[in-house]
C-alpha positions as CSV (number, residue, x, y, z in Angstrom):
1,M,87.7,76.4,115.1
2,L,90.9,74.5,115.7
3,K,93.4,75.5,118.2
4,N,97.0,76.8,118.7
5,I,95.1,78.6,114.5
6,P,95.6,82.6,115.4
7,N,90.9,83.4,114.2
8,I,92.0,86.5,112.0
9,L,93.6,83.5,109.8
10,T,90.0,83.1,107.9
11,P,89.0,79.4,106.7
12,D,89.9,81.3,102.9
13,L,92.7,82.0,103.6
14,M,93.7,78.9,106.2
15,K,93.0,77.2,102.4
16,I,94.9,80.0,100.4
17,L,97.2,79.0,102.5
18,M,97.8,74.9,102.3
19,E,97.3,75.1,98.5
20,M,100.7,77.5,97.8
21,G,103.3,76.6,96.8
22,H,107.2,77.0,96.9
23,G,107.6,80.0,95.0
24,D,104.2,81.2,94.9
25,E,102.9,84.7,96.2
26,L,101.0,86.5,98.7
27,V,99.7,89.8,98.1
28,L,99.3,91.4,101.8
29,A,96.5,94.7,99.8
30,D,95.5,97.9,102.1
31,G,92.1,98.8,102.6
32,N,92.5,101.6,98.7
33,F,93.9,98.7,96.9
34,P,92.3,99.1,93.5
35,C,90.5,95.8,92.2
36,F,92.7,95.8,88.8
37,G,96.0,94.4,90.1
38,H,93.3,91.2,92.0
39,P,94.9,88.0,90.7
40,R,91.5,85.5,90.7
41,R,92.2,84.6,94.1
42,V,91.4,87.1,96.7
43,T,89.7,86.6,100.3
44,R,88.9,89.3,102.5
45,C,90.2,90.8,106.3
46,D,88.6,93.5,106.3
47,G,88.2,95.2,110.0
48,R,92.0,94.2,109.8
49,G,95.5,95.1,109.7
50,I,98.2,94.8,107.5
51,P,100.5,94.0,110.6
52,E,98.7,91.7,112.2
53,L,98.2,89.6,109.4
54,L,101.1,89.6,108.2
55,E,102.2,88.2,112.4
56,A,99.9,85.9,111.5
57,I,100.9,84.3,108.6
58,M,104.4,83.9,109.1
59,K,104.1,81.3,111.6
60,F,102.8,79.3,109.5
61,M,104.4,79.9,106.1
62,P,108.3,79.8,105.4
63,L,109.3,82.3,102.9
64,D,111.7,82.0,99.4
65,Q,115.2,80.5,100.9
66,Y,116.8,80.7,97.4
67,E,115.4,84.3,95.6
68,A,118.2,87.7,97.0
69,H,113.9,89.1,97.4
70,S,111.8,86.7,99.0
71,V,109.1,89.9,100.2
72,I,108.5,92.7,97.5
73,L,107.2,95.9,99.1
74,M,106.0,98.9,96.9
75,Q,108.0,101.6,96.3
76,V,106.8,105.6,97.6
77,L,106.9,107.5,94.4
78,P,109.7,110.0,93.3
79,D,108.7,112.5,94.0
80,D,105.9,112.1,97.4
81,P,108.5,113.7,100.9
82,Y,106.0,110.4,102.7
83,V,108.3,107.7,103.9
84,P,106.5,104.7,105.5
85,E,106.4,103.6,108.9
86,I,105.1,100.1,108.6
87,W,107.8,98.7,106.5
88,D,109.2,99.1,109.8
89,A,106.9,96.8,111.4
90,Y,107.1,94.2,108.6
91,R,110.9,93.5,109.2
92,K,110.3,93.1,113.4
93,I,107.6,90.3,112.9
94,I,109.2,88.9,109.3
95,S,113.6,89.4,111.6
96,K,110.7,86.9,114.5
97,Y,110.0,83.9,112.0
98,E,112.8,84.4,109.5
99,K,117.2,84.3,110.5
100,G,118.3,86.0,107.3
101,G,114.5,89.1,107.6
102,A,112.8,90.5,105.3
103,R,115.2,90.0,102.6
104,E,113.0,92.6,100.8
105,T,112.4,94.6,97.8
106,A,110.3,98.0,96.7
107,I,109.1,98.1,92.9
108,H,107.4,101.2,91.4
109,K,103.1,101.1,91.9
110,A,102.7,100.2,88.4
111,E,105.0,96.8,88.2
112,F,103.3,96.4,91.6
113,Y,100.3,95.5,90.4
114,A,101.0,94.3,87.5
115,R,103.0,91.6,89.7
116,A,100.2,92.0,91.7
117,S,97.9,90.4,89.5
118,K,100.2,87.3,88.6
119,A,99.6,85.9,92.8
120,Y,98.3,83.3,94.0
121,A,96.4,85.2,96.3
122,L,96.1,88.1,97.8
123,V,94.4,89.2,100.7
124,T,91.9,92.8,101.5
125,T,92.2,94.4,103.8
126,S,91.7,97.5,106.2
127,E,94.0,98.3,106.5
128,S,95.0,102.3,105.9
129,A,98.6,103.6,106.0
130,L,99.8,104.6,102.4
131,Y,102.9,102.0,101.2
132,A,101.1,99.4,102.9
133,N,100.3,97.0,100.3
134,I,103.4,94.4,100.6
135,I,103.4,90.8,98.4
136,I,105.5,87.7,100.5
137,K,106.3,84.4,97.9
138,K,106.2,80.8,99.5
139,G,109.0,79.0,100.5
140,V,109.6,75.4,101.5
141,I,109.6,73.8,104.9
142,V,113.9,72.4,105.5
143,D,113.7,70.6,108.5
144,N,117.0,70.5,110.6
């Protein structure tokens, strides 16, 4: 155990965050995410939801300030009337840590899975909200 490290961040996940470089992407996947969308590195956070995990990660990981969209969401399918309320939770969390807010875009499910499979790593969760999957792109730490 270390001081000031949230216990939701497992040793494997902290190692992944430390290894990631500028432009690398991390997928936070809901409980229904298919394995064909998994990259080579996968770590588990069973019993946890994505918002609480995102909150812990954002304390340590800057988002890519050089990209128009450093947050990628899974677009709601065209005939689905569902409104993903969890996205508002993501925006609120990210805005606490990023001056420009989430700077997000939503992409089609197939494109999301393809992109996720090429990410640096994926974190599986027990999140049950629909369209909860999110990709965050790591930025650089800028000294002021």
